[in-house]
C-alpha positions as CSV (number, residue, x, y, z in Angstrom):
1,M,0.1,0.3,-0.1
2,I,1.5,3.5,-1.0
3,C,-0.2,6.8,-0.7
4,I,-1.6,7.9,-4.5
5,K,0.7,11.0,-4.2
6,E,3.8,9.3,-3.5
7,A,3.6,6.6,-6.7
8,T,4.4,9.3,-8.5
9,V,7.9,9.4,-8.1
10,F,7.5,5.5,-10.4
11,E,6.2,7.8,-13.1
12,G,8.8,7.3,-16.4
13,N,10.1,4.3,-14.9
14,P,9.2,1.0,-17.3
15,N,9.9,-1.5,-15.4
16,I,7.2,-0.4,-12.8
17,K,3.8,0.2,-12.5
18,T,1.2,1.3,-10.1
19,Y,-1.9,0.8,-8.9
20,E,-4.8,2.2,-6.4
21,L,-5.7,-0.6,-3.8
22,D,-7.6,0.3,-0.6
23,V,-7.4,-2.9,1.3
24,T,-10.2,-2.4,3.5
25,S,-12.6,-2.3,0.3
26,L,-13.0,-5.5,-1.4
27,E,-14.2,-3.8,-5.1
28,S,-10.4,-1.7,-4.5
29,I,-8.9,-5.2,-4.5
30,D,-11.0,-6.6,-7.0
31,K,-10.3,-4.1,-9.3
32,A,-6.4,-3.8,-8.5
33,K,-6.1,-7.6,-9.5
34,E,-7.7,-7.4,-12.3
35,A,-5.9,-4.3,-13.9
36,I,-2.7,-6.1,-13.1
37,L,-3.8,-9.4,-14.8
38,N,-4.4,-7.4,-17.7
39,D,-1.0,-5.9,-17.8
40,Y,0.6,-9.5,-16.5
41,K,0.2,-12.9,-17.4
42,S,1.2,-14.2,-14.2
43,I,2.0,-12.8,-10.5
44,D,5.1,-14.4,-8.9
45,V,5.0,-12.9,-5.2
46,V,2.4,-10.5,-3.2
47,V,3.7,-8.9,-0.4
48,N,1.7,-7.5,2.2
49,N,2.9,-4.8,4.1
50,A,0.0,-2.1,4.5
51,G,-0.1,-1.2,8.5
52,V,-0.8,1.3,10.7
53,G,-0.3,2.2,14.5
54,Y,-2.7,2.4,17.6
55,R,-0.6,3.3,20.6
56,S,-3.4,3.6,23.2
57,F,-4.1,2.2,26.8
58,V,-7.0,-0.3,26.9
59,E,-9.0,2.0,29.3
60,L,-9.0,5.6,26.8
61,S,-9.0,3.0,23.4
62,E,-11.5,4.6,21.1
63,D,-13.6,1.9,18.8
64,D,-13.3,3.7,15.4
65,K,-9.7,3.5,16.0
66,I,-9.6,-0.2,17.2
67,D,-11.5,-1.0,14.1
68,A,-9.2,0.8,11.4
69,I,-6.3,-1.1,13.0
70,V,-8.0,-4.1,12.6
71,K,-9.1,-3.6,9.3
72,I,-5.6,-2.6,8.0
73,N,-3.3,-4.3,10.0
74,W,-5.1,-7.9,10.1
75,L,-8.1,-8.5,7.8
76,G,-6.5,-6.3,4.7
77,V,-4.1,-9.0,5.0
78,V,-6.7,-11.5,4.9
79,K,-8.8,-10.1,1.9
80,V,-5.7,-9.6,-0.3
81,C,-4.2,-13.5,0.0
82,R,-8.2,-14.4,-0.4
83,A,-7.8,-12.5,-3.5
84,F,-5.0,-13.6,-5.5
85,I,-5.0,-17.4,-4.3
86,P,-6.9,-18.6,-7.2
87,C,-4.5,-16.8,-9.3
88,F,-1.7,-18.6,-7.7
89,R,-3.6,-22.2,-7.7
90,K,-4.4,-21.8,-11.5
91,Q,-0.6,-21.3,-11.9
92,N,0.4,-23.8,-9.5
93,K,2.9,-21.3,-8.3
94,G,3.4,-18.3,-6.2
95,Q,4.4,-16.9,-2.8
96,F,2.9,-14.5,0.0
97,I,4.9,-12.5,2.0
98,N,3.4,-11.2,4.8
99,I,5.4,-8.1,6.8
100,T,4.6,-8.6,10.4
101,S,6.8,-6.7,13.2
102,I,9.0,-7.7,16.3
103,A,5.0,-7.0,17.6
104,G,4.6,-10.0,15.7
105,L,7.2,-12.2,18.1
106,V,6.7,-10.4,21.3
107,N,4.3,-8.2,23.7
108,L,5.3,-5.2,24.7
109,P,4.1,-2.5,26.4
110,L,1.1,0.0,24.9
111,G,0.7,-2.8,22.4
112,S,-2.3,-3.9,23.2
113,F,-3.9,-3.0,19.6
114,Y,-1.0,-3.3,17.4
115,H,0.4,-6.5,18.5
116,P,-2.7,-8.5,18.4
117,T,-3.1,-7.4,14.6
118,K,0.6,-8.8,14.0
119,Q,0.5,-11.8,16.0
120,A,-2.7,-12.5,14.0
121,V,-1.1,-12.2,10.7
122,E,1.3,-14.5,12.1
123,S,-1.1,-17.2,13.0
124,F,-3.4,-16.8,9.9
125,S,-0.3,-17.1,7.4
126,E,1.0,-20.4,9.1
127,C,-2.1,-21.7,8.9
128,M,-3.0,-20.7,5.4
129,A,0.2,-22.0,4.4
130,Y,-1.4,-25.8,5.4
131,E,-4.3,-25.2,2.3
132,L,-1.9,-24.0,0.1
133,S,0.8,-26.9,0.2
134,D,-0.6,-29.0,-2.6
135,F,-0.7,-25.9,-5.1
136,N,2.9,-25.0,-4.8
137,I,2.1,-21.9,-3.0
138,S,4.7,-20.6,-0.4
139,V,3.9,-18.5,2.8
140,A,6.4,-16.3,4.7
141,T,6.2,-13.5,7.4
142,V,9.1,-11.2,8.0
143,Q,9.0,-9.4,11.3
144,F,11.5,-5.9,11.7
145,G,11.9,-3.4,14.6
146,N,11.6,0.7,13.7
147,V,12.7,1.5,10.5
148,P,13.6,4.8,9.7
149,S,10.6,5.9,7.7
150,N,7.0,7.9,8.4
151,F,5.3,5.1,10.2
152,Q,6.1,6.1,14.1
153,K,5.3,9.8,13.1
154,N,2.0,8.4,11.8
155,V,1.3,6.3,14.9
156,T,-2.4,7.5,16.3
157,K,-1.8,7.4,20.2
158,S,-4.7,8.5,23.4
159,Q,-4.5,11.6,24.3
160,E,-2.7,12.7,27.5
161,S,-5.1,12.3,30.6
162,T,-5.3,12.8,34.2
163,I,-3.8,9.6,34.7
164,D,-0.3,9.8,35.8
165,S,0.9,6.4,35.1
166,Y,-0.4,6.8,32.0
167,N,1.1,9.6,31.0
168,K,4.5,8.9,31.9
169,M,4.8,5.3,30.4
170,M,3.3,7.0,26.8
171,K,6.2,9.2,27.0
172,C,8.9,6.5,28.1
173,I,7.4,4.1,25.1
174,D,7.3,7.5,22.6
175,G,10.9,8.3,23.6
176,I,12.3,4.3,23.1
177,M,10.3,4.2,19.8
178,S,11.7,7.4,18.0
179,R,15.4,6.5,19.6
180,K,15.0,3.0,17.9
181,T,13.8,4.4,14.9
182,S,16.6,7.3,14.7
183,E,19.0,4.0,15.1
184,N,18.3,1.7,12.8
185,H,19.9,3.3,9.7
186,N,20.4,0.6,7.5
187,L,17.5,-1.3,8.6
188,S,15.5,-0.5,5.6
189,I,18.1,-1.6,3.0
190,S,18.5,-5.2,5.1
191,I,14.8,-5.4,4.7
192,L,14.5,-4.7,1.2
193,E,17.4,-7.2,0.2
194,K,16.0,-9.8,2.3
195,I,12.5,-9.7,1.0
196,Y,14.3,-9.9,-2.8
197,K,15.9,-13.2,-1.5
198,I,12.9,-14.5,-0.4
199,A,10.9,-13.8,-3.6
200,E,13.7,-15.1,-5.9
201,N,13.9,-18.2,-4.1
202,P,10.6,-19.2,-2.4
203,S,10.5,-21.8,0.5
204,K,8.4,-24.7,0.6
205,G,5.6,-24.2,2.8
206,F,5.6,-21.5,5.8
207,Q,8.9,-19.8,6.8
208,K,9.2,-16.7,9.7
209,Y,12.2,-14.1,8.5
210,A,13.3,-12.1,11.6
211,I,15.2,-9.0,10.0
212,G,17.6,-6.5,12.2
213,F,19.3,-6.5,15.5
214,D,15.9,-5.8,17.5
215,A,14.0,-8.4,16.1
216,K,16.5,-11.3,16.3
217,L,17.3,-10.2,19.9
218,M,13.9,-9.9,20.9
219,K,12.7,-13.1,19.5
220,N,15.7,-15.2,21.1
221,I,15.4,-13.3,24.5
222,R,11.6,-13.9,24.3
223,R,12.2,-17.9,23.6
224,F,15.0,-18.3,26.1
225,L,13.7,-16.6,29.0
226,G,9.9,-17.5,28.9
227,Y,7.3,-15.4,29.8
228,R,8.1,-14.2,33.8
229,L,11.6,-13.0,33.3
230,F,10.6,-11.4,30.1
231,D,8.7,-9.5,32.0
232,R,10.7,-8.8,34.6
233,L,13.2,-7.4,31.9
234,I,10.7,-5.0,30.2
235,K,9.3,-4.0,33.3
236,R,13.3,-3.3,34.5
237,Y,14.7,-1.7,31.5
238,V,11.8,-0.6,29.7
239,L,9.3,1.2,32.0
240,S,11.9,2.1,34.4
241,Q,13.7,4.8,31.9
């Protein structure tokens, strides 16, 4: 998913075509699919990258914000995959690469809405891979940390409240997210290179790929420490800042 105005940077490039696509709209998905199939005889890879952020406390959360993140981050992936499965099945080949996040691997403060959507994509992708194994269709998920992009700037947040504990936690997490985003200078290139390699050499069935130091570290820490020690670690080194 890319903003329409941003797609203009590809104008004049004969090797790149852009299509308007709203992953929350079945009509838009079908229209984009039809346009793509009119331009190309086959489709090798579908990358689901559309996503938004919502950083809020459960008590202060808003229904429209919850609905929006679920429709884009989770159901958007489901609907796009569902639309293109028949193409892949007819071709007897294809690959879905679904972008998740560190949030798809671990649970962190103020992730009550973003994290479940990413973990849902992880579960969905793995389950779907079983269904598609007879048709030479592979499924991969890709997890990484904060990328130097506008994502964090566009994250929707709950308003400052009269609850001091909430305000302190939000400030703490905002600072960490901003710092990590600025530190990951080379992560964007690493992600692009890895996705290209996955697309060029699709694995059979289902595969998970963690990219970058943050994702690999969090994945291993959570795996080896277990819930209780991981919980203590987060409270001591994240929430105490």
